[in-house]
N, C-alpha and C positions, 0 to 999 in steps of 0.2 A: 523388548520390541515385540509388538503384536504381529502375528503371522501375516495378516492381510492389511496392515496399516490402520489408519483411522477411518473405518467404515462408518457412515452415518447411521444413527439409531433407526430412522425410518426404513433403510435398506435391510438392516438386521431383523426388524420386526416383520418384514415381508417374507423372509426366508422360510419360516415354518409354514406359511400359507402355500408357498411354492411346493414345499416338500409334501404337504398334505394332499394338494391337488394332483401332483404327479403320481402319488401313491394310488389315488382314485383312478387315474388313467391306466395305470398298470393293472389294476383289478379288472378293467374292461379290455385288457389285452391290446391296448394302444401303445405302440412302440415308437412312434415318431410324431412330432408336432412342430409346426412352424411358430415363430414368435407372433405372427398375426392371429393364428388360431388360438394360441395360448392367451393372447391379450383379450380376445373376444370372450373367452370363457371365464377369465379372471377379472374382467372389467378394469384392466390396466392397459395403457398404451403399449404398443409393440416397442416403441422407443424406450419407455420406462423399464420394460423387462430386459432389453438389451443392456441398458445402462446399469441396472442392478447386477446382472450376471457378469458384466465386464469388470466390475469391481474385484472379481475373483479370478479374472483371466478370460472369461467368455467361453462358452461351451458349444455354440452352434456352428453349423457348417453351411456355407453359401449354397443355396439350392436344395438343401436337405432339411434344414431346421435343426431340431434338437432330438437326440435320442432320449426317449422318456426314461428308461431304466438307467441310462448313463447319467443324465442330469439329476435324477433322483438320488443316485448314489453319491454324486459329487456334492450335492447340497447337504446330504446327511453327513458327509465327511467335514464340510465347512462348519456345520453346526456342532461337530464333535460327538455325534451320536454313537460313534464306534467305541467311545469310552464307557466305562461302567463306574462312574463316580459313586462312592459309597455314602449313603445318606441315612440320617436318623430323623425320625419324625417326633416332634414334641407336642403332645396333646392328643389323647385318644377319645375325645368327645365326638359329637356328631360330624363336625367338619373334618377332624383328623381321620376319623374312620372312613369317611367318604373319599378323601384324598388317597388314603392307603389302598382302598379296595378298587377304585375306579381308574386310577392313573396307570398308564402303561410305562412304568419306570424303565424297564429293561429296553424298551424300544425307543426311549428318549434320552439315553445316555447315562442312566443312573441305576443303582441297585439299592433298594430299601433294605437296610440290615437291622434296624432297631426302631421300636416305638416306645415312647416314655410317657408316663402320667404320674400324678401324685394322688389320684383317687384310688383308695384301697379296693373299691368295688371293681375297678378296671384292671388293676395290676394282677397279672397271672392269666388273664383272658387272652385269647388269640385273635388277631386280625391279620388276614392274608397269610395265615400260617406263621405269623411272627408273634411271639409272646410279648404282651405289654409288660415293660419293666418299670420298677420304681424309679422315679426321677432322682432319688438320692444316689442311685447307682450310675448316673450319667457319666461321671468322670472315669470310673473304672472301666465301664464298657467301651468308651471311646478310646481309652488308652490301650485296651486289649485288642480292639478292632479298628484298624485304620479308618478314620472317618473324614470325608471330604466336605460334606454338606449337611446343614441342619434345616429342617422344615418346621416353621412355627405355625401351629394351629392352636394357639392359646390366647387367652384374653390379653389385651394391651398391657395391663398393669403387671403381668407376669413376665413380660419380655426382658426388661433390663437386667434382672438378676440372672436369668437363664443365659442370656446372650453373653454376659460377663464370664460365666463359667465356661461356655463354649469357646469364647475368644481366648481365654487363658489356656485352653487346650490346643490353641493354634488353628481352630476352625474358623475360617473367614469367608465362607460362602453360604448364602442363605436364600431360601425360598420362603417369603414372608407373607402369610395370610393374616397376620395381626395388623392392627392399625397403628403400630408403633414404628416411628421412623428410625431404623437402626443406624442410618448414616449420621444421626445426631450423636450417637455414642462413639462410632469408629469411622475414620475416614479412609481406611485401607482395606475395606471389605468389598466383596461382590455380593450384591443383593438384587433380587427380582421381587418387587412388591406386587401382590395380587389383592386388589381392592374390589371385592364383589359389589359392595354398596355403591362405589363410584360408577361401576359399569351399569348398574341398575338405574342410577340417576341419569346417566348419559342417555340410556334408552328412553327414559321419561322425557328428557329434553327433546329428543328427536321426534317422539310422538306428538308432544305438545306443539313443537315448532311446525310440524306438518299440518296439525289441526288449524293453526293460525293461518298458514299459507293457503289452506283450502277454503277459508271463510270468505 
């Protein structure tokens, strides 16, 4: 049974935005905010904010609003950011290197423990103080180091074989930057797909749609 029941995907997708925005308020030493003020700044209705937070019990006080650090910590707890799920990254190319270097894993509930590639020129080099390991050693590494999550930063055609190896090790959680649909292979995995090209095309649509509307 899930801890919070069946929360809708749109609510879950808004949680990181709340968390990020509350963190920005804390950086400005703002300690209290009303749902009305929060709605104006986030461009959500006050009712929507209250409905979202009520899914997890509600955290505001009548006449007081929300404690910014309190709500920040509560949402972090809901998101599970207090965990340090151990992750390996597959693919040390430009994308994999950027993900390894620029993501704040430890602040987002994860610890990057290994990076793998099959390029002999990359094996043995270091990214984020982690030595790139030969992909041939994936099984032995994951068996010796408890691994919860795999991050795919490899071409689409490389995914099925690597996914099978990871799945056979019992690893069923994936952050997937490839364009391969892992759910086609396995129906009992947890996967978050990141499609940068899709995001760029959506931006293109929004710009072109705005151009048409302004004509």
